[in-house]
Every structure is written in structure tokens, then in C-alpha cells.
C-alpha positions as CSV (number, residue, x, y, z in Angstrom):
1,M,112.5,66.9,41.5
2,T,108.9,67.2,40.4
3,F,106.0,66.4,42.7
4,T,105.1,63.3,40.6
5,R,108.7,62.0,40.9
6,R,108.7,62.7,44.7
7,L,105.4,60.8,45.0
8,L,106.7,57.9,43.0
9,I,109.9,57.7,45.2
10,S,107.8,57.9,48.4
11,A,105.4,55.2,47.2
12,T,108.3,52.9,46.3
13,A,110.0,53.5,49.6
14,L,106.7,52.7,51.4
15,A,106.2,49.5,49.4
16,A,109.7,48.4,50.3
17,A,109.2,49.2,53.9
18,L,105.9,47.2,53.9
19,A,107.6,44.3,52.1
20,M,110.2,44.2,54.9
21,A,107.7,44.5,57.6
22,T,105.2,41.9,56.3
23,P,107.5,38.8,56.9
24,A,108.2,40.1,60.4
25,L,104.5,40.4,61.2
26,A,103.8,37.0,59.7
27,Q,106.5,35.5,61.8
28,A,105.3,37.0,65.0
29,K,105.0,34.2,67.5
30,L,102.0,33.7,69.6
31,K,102.7,33.4,73.4
32,V,101.1,30.3,74.8
33,A,101.1,29.0,78.3
34,A,99.9,25.7,79.7
35,I,99.0,24.7,83.2
36,Y,99.0,21.0,84.2
37,T,98.0,19.5,87.5
38,V,100.0,16.4,86.9
39,P,103.5,15.7,85.6
40,V,103.9,16.5,82.0
41,E,104.7,12.8,81.2
42,Q,101.2,11.7,82.3
43,Q,99.2,10.3,79.3
44,W,96.6,13.0,78.9
45,V,98.8,16.0,79.5
46,S,101.6,14.6,77.4
47,R,99.4,14.8,74.3
48,I,98.7,18.5,74.8
49,D,102.4,19.1,75.4
50,K,103.3,17.2,72.2
51,A,100.9,19.2,70.1
52,L,102.2,22.5,71.5
53,K,105.8,21.5,71.0
54,A,105.0,20.7,67.4
55,A,103.7,24.3,66.9
56,V,107.0,25.5,68.5
57,A,109.0,23.5,66.0
58,R,107.1,25.1,63.2
59,G,108.0,28.5,64.6
60,E,104.4,29.5,65.3
61,I,104.4,29.9,69.1
62,E,106.4,30.5,72.2
63,Y,105.4,28.0,74.8
64,V,105.9,27.8,78.5
65,F,104.2,25.5,81.0
66,S,103.8,24.7,84.7
67,E,103.2,21.1,85.9
68,N,102.1,19.6,89.2
69,V,100.0,22.7,89.9
70,T,97.7,22.1,92.8
71,N,94.0,22.9,92.5
72,A,94.4,25.5,95.2
73,D,97.1,27.3,93.3
74,Y,95.6,26.9,89.8
75,E,93.9,30.3,89.8
76,R,97.0,32.2,90.8
77,V,99.1,30.5,88.0
78,M,96.4,31.3,85.4
79,R,96.4,35.0,86.4
80,Q,100.2,35.1,86.4
81,Y,100.4,33.8,82.8
82,A,97.6,36.2,81.7
83,E,99.5,39.1,83.3
84,K,102.7,38.1,81.5
85,G,101.1,38.7,78.1
86,N,100.3,35.1,77.0
87,T,97.6,35.3,74.4
88,L,96.5,31.7,74.7
89,I,96.3,29.7,77.9
90,V,95.7,25.9,77.8
91,G,95.1,23.6,80.6
92,E,92.6,21.4,82.6
93,A,89.8,22.9,84.5
94,F,88.0,19.7,85.6
95,A,88.6,20.2,89.3
96,V,88.8,24.0,89.2
97,E,85.9,25.0,87.0
98,A,84.7,28.0,89.0
99,A,88.2,29.5,89.5
100,A,89.2,29.0,85.9
101,R,86.0,30.6,84.6
102,K,86.5,33.5,87.0
103,V,89.9,34.2,85.6
104,A,88.7,34.1,82.0
105,K,86.1,36.7,82.8
106,D,88.8,39.0,84.3
107,Y,90.9,38.7,81.2
108,P,88.5,39.0,78.2
109,K,91.4,39.7,75.7
110,V,93.1,36.4,76.6
111,S,91.9,33.2,74.9
112,F,91.5,30.2,77.2
113,L,91.3,26.6,76.0
114,L,90.8,24.2,78.9
115,G,89.8,20.6,79.3
116,S,86.4,20.8,81.0
117,S,83.2,19.0,81.9
118,G,81.2,22.2,81.3
119,K,80.2,24.2,78.4
120,P,82.1,27.1,76.7
121,Q,81.8,30.4,78.4
122,A,81.5,33.5,76.2
123,P,83.5,35.3,75.0
124,N,86.9,33.6,75.5
125,F,86.6,30.3,77.4
126,G,86.7,27.3,75.0
127,V,86.6,23.7,76.2
128,F,87.9,20.4,74.9
129,D,88.3,16.8,76.0
130,N,89.9,13.6,74.6
131,Y,86.9,12.3,72.7
132,I,88.6,9.0,71.9
133,Q,85.6,6.8,72.6
134,E,85.7,5.5,69.0
135,P,89.2,3.9,69.1
136,A,88.4,2.8,72.7
137,Y,85.5,0.9,71.3
138,L,87.9,-0.8,68.8
139,T,90.3,-1.7,71.5
140,G,87.4,-3.2,73.4
141,M,86.7,-5.4,70.4
142,L,90.3,-6.6,70.5
143,A,90.1,-7.3,74.3
144,G,86.8,-9.2,73.9
145,G,88.3,-11.3,71.2
146,M,91.7,-11.9,72.9
147,T,90.5,-12.9,76.4
148,K,90.5,-16.6,77.2
149,S,89.0,-16.4,80.6
150,N,86.2,-14.0,79.5
151,K,87.3,-11.8,82.4
152,I,88.4,-8.3,81.6
153,G,89.6,-5.7,84.2
154,L,89.4,-1.9,84.0
155,V,91.3,0.5,86.2
156,G,90.4,4.2,85.9
157,G,91.3,7.5,87.6
158,Y,88.0,9.0,88.7
159,P,84.4,8.0,87.9
160,I,83.7,11.2,86.0
161,P,81.9,11.5,82.6
162,E,85.2,11.8,80.6
163,V,86.5,8.5,82.0
164,N,83.1,6.7,82.1
165,R,82.6,7.5,78.4
166,L,85.8,5.7,77.4
167,M,85.2,2.8,79.7
168,N,81.7,2.3,78.4
169,A,82.9,2.4,74.8
170,F,85.5,-0.1,75.6
171,I,83.0,-2.4,77.3
172,A,80.5,-2.1,74.5
173,G,83.2,-3.0,71.9
174,A,84.2,-6.1,73.9
175,K,80.6,-7.2,74.2
176,E,80.1,-6.8,70.5
177,V,82.5,-9.7,69.8
178,N,82.2,-11.5,73.0
179,P,78.8,-11.4,74.8
180,K,80.1,-13.7,77.5
181,A,82.7,-11.2,78.7
182,E,82.6,-10.1,82.3
183,F,84.1,-6.9,83.7
184,S,85.8,-5.9,86.9
185,I,86.1,-2.1,87.4
186,S,87.9,0.1,89.9
187,F,88.8,3.7,90.3
188,I,91.9,4.8,92.1
189,N,90.8,8.4,92.8
190,S,93.9,9.9,91.3
191,W,95.1,11.0,87.9
192,F,98.7,9.8,88.6
193,D,99.4,7.1,91.1
194,P,101.0,4.2,89.2
195,P,101.6,2.0,92.3
196,K,98.0,2.3,93.4
197,A,96.8,1.4,89.8
198,K,99.2,-1.5,89.7
199,E,97.8,-2.9,93.0
200,A,94.2,-2.5,91.7
201,A,95.2,-4.4,88.6
202,F,96.9,-7.2,90.6
203,A,93.6,-7.7,92.5
204,M,91.7,-8.2,89.3
205,I,94.3,-10.5,87.7
206,D,94.3,-12.6,90.8
207,K,90.6,-13.2,90.3
208,G,91.0,-14.3,86.7
209,A,91.2,-11.2,84.5
210,D,93.5,-11.9,81.6
211,V,93.1,-8.6,79.7
212,M,93.5,-5.3,81.5
213,Y,92.3,-1.9,80.3
214,A,95.1,0.5,81.3
215,E,93.2,3.8,81.6
216,R,95.9,4.8,84.1
217,F,99.7,4.3,84.3
218,G,100.7,1.3,86.4
219,V,98.2,-1.2,85.0
220,S,100.4,-2.4,82.2
221,D,103.2,-3.0,84.7
222,A,100.9,-5.4,86.6
223,A,99.8,-7.1,83.4
224,K,103.5,-7.6,82.4
225,E,104.5,-9.1,85.7
226,R,101.5,-11.5,85.7
227,K,101.9,-12.3,82.0
228,V,98.4,-11.2,80.9
229,L,97.5,-8.8,78.2
230,A,96.8,-5.0,78.4
231,I,95.1,-2.4,76.3
232,G,96.6,1.1,76.3
233,N,94.9,4.5,76.6
234,V,95.8,7.9,75.1
235,I,99.4,7.0,74.2
236,D,101.1,4.0,72.5
237,T,103.1,2.2,75.2
238,Q,103.7,-1.0,73.2
239,K,107.4,-0.3,72.8
240,D,107.7,-0.5,76.6
241,Y,105.5,-3.6,76.8
242,P,106.0,-5.5,73.5
243,D,104.5,-8.7,74.8
244,T,101.8,-7.2,76.9
245,V,100.1,-4.2,75.2
246,V,98.0,-5.4,72.3
247,A,96.9,-1.9,71.1
248,S,95.9,1.5,72.4
249,A,93.3,4.1,71.7
250,L,95.5,7.1,70.7
251,W,94.6,10.8,71.3
252,H,96.1,13.3,68.9
253,M,95.7,16.8,70.3
254,E,97.2,18.5,67.2
255,P,93.9,19.3,65.4
256,T,92.5,21.0,68.5
257,I,95.7,23.0,69.3
258,D,96.2,24.0,65.6
259,A,92.6,25.2,65.3
260,A,92.9,27.3,68.4
261,I,96.3,28.8,67.4
262,K,94.8,29.7,64.0
263,A,91.8,31.3,65.5
264,V,93.8,33.3,68.0
265,K,96.1,34.6,65.3
266,A,93.2,35.6,63.1
267,G,91.5,37.3,66.0
268,S,88.5,35.0,65.7
269,F,88.8,32.8,68.8
270,K,85.4,32.1,70.3
271,A,84.0,30.2,73.2
272,E,83.4,26.9,71.5
273,D,83.5,23.2,72.3
274,Y,86.6,21.8,70.5
275,G,85.9,18.2,71.7
276,Q,84.7,17.0,68.3
277,L,88.2,17.6,66.9
278,S,89.5,14.7,69.0
279,M,87.3,12.2,67.2
280,M,88.7,9.8,64.5
281,K,87.4,11.6,61.4
282,P,89.2,14.9,62.1
283,K,92.3,12.7,62.9
284,G,92.1,13.6,66.6
285,S,92.2,10.0,67.6
286,S,93.1,6.6,66.1
287,L,93.7,2.9,66.9
288,S,97.4,2.3,67.3
289,P,99.2,-0.1,64.9
290,L,99.2,-3.7,66.2
291,G,103.0,-3.9,65.9
292,T,104.2,-6.9,67.8
293,F,100.7,-8.3,68.0
294,E,100.1,-8.1,64.2
295,K,100.3,-11.8,63.8
296,K,98.9,-12.7,67.2
297,V,95.4,-11.3,66.7
298,P,93.1,-13.8,65.0
299,A,92.3,-12.9,61.4
300,D,88.5,-13.0,61.9
301,L,88.8,-10.7,64.9
302,L,91.1,-8.3,63.0
303,A,88.6,-8.2,60.1
304,K,85.8,-7.2,62.4
305,V,87.9,-4.4,64.0
306,K,88.9,-3.1,60.6
307,A,85.3,-3.1,59.3
308,K,84.2,-1.2,62.4
309,E,87.0,1.3,62.0
310,A,86.1,1.9,58.3
311,A,82.4,2.4,59.4
312,I,83.5,5.0,62.0
313,L,85.6,6.9,59.5
314,A,82.7,6.8,57.1
315,G,80.6,8.6,59.7
316,H,78.7,5.9,61.5
317,S,78.4,6.3,65.2
318,I,79.2,3.7,67.8
319,D,76.6,2.2,70.1
320,V,77.6,2.2,73.8
321,S,74.2,1.2,75.1
322,N,75.8,-2.1,76.4
323,G,77.9,-0.1,78.8
324,I,77.7,0.0,82.6
325,N,76.5,2.6,85.0
326,M,79.8,3.8,86.3
327,E,78.3,5.9,89.0
328,D,76.9,2.7,90.6
329,V,80.3,1.0,90.1
330,A,82.1,4.0,91.8
331,V,79.9,3.7,94.9
332,V,80.6,0.0,95.3
333,S,84.2,0.5,94.4
334,Q,84.7,3.1,97.1
335,A,83.0,0.8,99.7
336,F,85.3,-2.1,98.8
337,Q,88.4,0.1,98.9
338,A,87.4,1.3,102.3
339,R,87.6,-2.3,103.4
340,G,91.0,-2.8,101.7
341,V,89.6,-4.5,98.6
342,E,90.7,-2.8,95.3
343,N,88.2,-4.3,92.8
344,L,84.7,-5.5,92.4
């Protein structure tokens, strides 16, 4: 066997080995862990879970999660997942900002993508939120056009910027089509307490509200029982309330999750704000189909909503200057709740 022939055989064998190894490398699954402070079926969290399970179905990742993690235990769970070799950790840091950022500093080789009110933290702490204020504005237009009493109720979790942004967009949308609309607003100081949200909604309906903005679970149940209308938030619940929920502002977490997975796999994940990927143009949010209300919404109202939707997708921003100072509302709301009154 000559040297040239030996070299050719060796090169061929090496090429064959690489050909066999390449698919295996390409198919290596990213280990992803998620940490949720509420049940996985809660609206906001369910969108993250859905997007991660879609990546599992494509064979891109291995995915584990913990739900109902208390704020006091959040740091420990983060560290546990980081120690177990998870390359990407997803979750919500709103109430545990300091602890979550501390963990990220201690594990610089792990990529963290967390819902947050703060800014990204170099080199590995990316942030996101459900920037669905655009479809929330559109649902507000529907609410403003569908109310007969001109009284609209809103029940939210906490008066934080992330909730206030959606409520103000909803209110501004309602005011665009109905300047006479009046609003009752209450916060239940919980992310998941359907009975409390339901009672807050009952109080507003009893005072004349005939359209309810269901920022929290439980509101649509109250609307159904009292035979008034509701607007959904984050997920489409019309199938459960076909005669109650007119439409919903939907959040699609897939663009955000997919971008993060791609960046981690490429070794290019950075501390960035992924929030913009939740807006309508990148398909991170949308107005739900009207479904059972397709023929119940007045044609002129629907035309206005469709025109605004087209403008948003074309790049025009929405004007929320007609909103309400939610911090002031929160102070009053808490005072009323202390006296056993659930709404303003």
C-alpha cells in the first residue's frame, strides 16, 4: 500500500466518520428549564409552556419545568436547574429581580430569559414581556362599540407597568370609538385567584358594567353568570364562553422562545430585551378570531377595528394618551378593598 493510497483511505474514513457525526451534532437537544410561580395553566405562563412544548415537538430541546414556585424558593430552584446542566433557563423575575440576577451572575455560561420589569443584564440575562398592547387596543375598540350602558369594568392582577400598559391600551381603544365610555378598575393583588377576580367583577356588573376586561381568570365566569360580555386576555377562551367572550388579545411566545433557542445553539445569546418580539408585526401577538361573535359585531365597528389592525401591521403605533393613571387607581382600589368594596 503506497503512502498516497493510505492517505486516500484515511481521508475517506475521516469523511465518513464526520458524515456520521454531523447529524448527531445537529440533532443534539438543548436542555431548557422553566420556573413558574403560578400553575402552568395560568394565562401568561401557559403561553411560555406552549412555545417550549412546540420546540420539544420539533426535536430541538429537552424541557422540564417547576410550577407554583414561591418567591422565597425561586433562587434555589434556579440554581438547581443551572447545576443540572440546563443551558437555557426561562421564567418570571418580576417579584424576584435581585435574586434572579444574582443567580445569572453566578452562572455566566447559562443563558437566562426571564419576564422582567428591568433591563437586560450582561452578559447572559435577557428579558421579555407580553407586549400585547396592540391587540389589547383592538379589543378595547370592540368593547367600546359593544357596550350599551357605556360602563366597562377591568379587573387586573397587580398595578404594575406590565398590567397597566395593557389596561391603558384597552381603555384608549374603547375611547376611540366611544368617548362616552366610563371605566371601573380593580386589582386583586394576585396572579391567580379566580374566585377573588370573579367577586370583583360581580361588584362592577352590579353597578352597570356590561362589558368586562378579563385580565385575570374568573372575570369571564362572572360575566357569563350575569349575562354580560367579556374581553379575554393572553389566551382565547371563547370556546369556554361562546356567548360571553367577544374576542381576546392573544400572546404568541413562539417568536421569543425560538429566537432564544437559536441564539443559544449558535453560541450568540446576549443580554437583550426580547419584548418587541411579542408585538403584532413579528407575530408575537394578535387579535383572536371573532368566532361566535362574527355576526354579532356591528359592521361599522368591525370595519374600524380591521382598519386599525391593518395600520398597526403597517408599522403605525397606537396612541394610549387617553389612558388612566393606574397608580392612582391602585391606591383608591386598595382603600376600597380594605373597607370590603371591590371596585371603584
